[in-house]
C-alpha angles and dihedrals in degrees: 000000000000103000135089115264115206121197087232088067090058101043091082090056096051097084089056096050133079112256088238093053114118122215114216119201105200123196113198144143137196090244096055110014116220110005102176142327138206127205133206131176112243092234091057095055098106107110123080124242140069125325106240122234098225123226126322117276119257113283095028131098119202125196135175113230122203125219088263091057093252127133109262123231119238110290094022114117123228143125117316109236126182140195131186144126095265098056112119116259090232147288118314112260092344109106094163094056090044092052091050095050102039124056127191115211106235092211101046103019089232116151118225129191113220106214100193087229124125116227148139137219120232124222090260092055097256117142123230122198113217100179137267119323087238089061091069118099135186110238120180090341095311131101112244130187110215091216090057092054090049090048092053091052092047091053089068106102098230096049116104100178141350144182124193122210134174134234128193110226089181138339092284103035126072118187126204118222120191119201106201137190112201129204111271093252096047122115096183117142126211089249092054091047093051090048092051093046091052087062093050106041139025115281094252089062095054109100114245089222134021117200118194117217134181088227138347114261111249134195122233086268092057096253124133 
């Protein structure tokens, strides 16, 4: 797939799975095929956070490229770029799109596919998907990934579910609004949650407003 998988998304499935069942998080694209995959046993899905994508498949090299076009160090986020013999030569009859997605290194002649995905490599070489580059916003002068804000809220023990949306107060100010479902026994207030989050994450990642709901509204397809 091409989306971020949080362990919170899988916790609800665990009671319905065999303890020996293994969850595979596959990262792939039409342009490359399978890029990498990470596996976890269902019984070990307890912690909160993102499900890692494992190491790149044989024959592929994955790098993280910063906004300045430099190779990122482990733990530094940037665009996921890929090279390898099985990458598509381009898009049929669409040279402009091909030129935008594939970059040839002027020094080495190597051809890299620019995924448009945000990610980072860990010290052990495992890849982590952080979302689409377009999912990154500038809040109070700092770049913020919406999925990271949601992840920070979900890490709070009494939170059952959450979705984070944005609102434009004016042309220069974007506000973050977190809609939160608490555990049935929780007595947390929005003020307490914002105070706790301010101790866990930078101030620009703390939602401006937290709205408590009994449940998140879903479409007929089960989407928020």
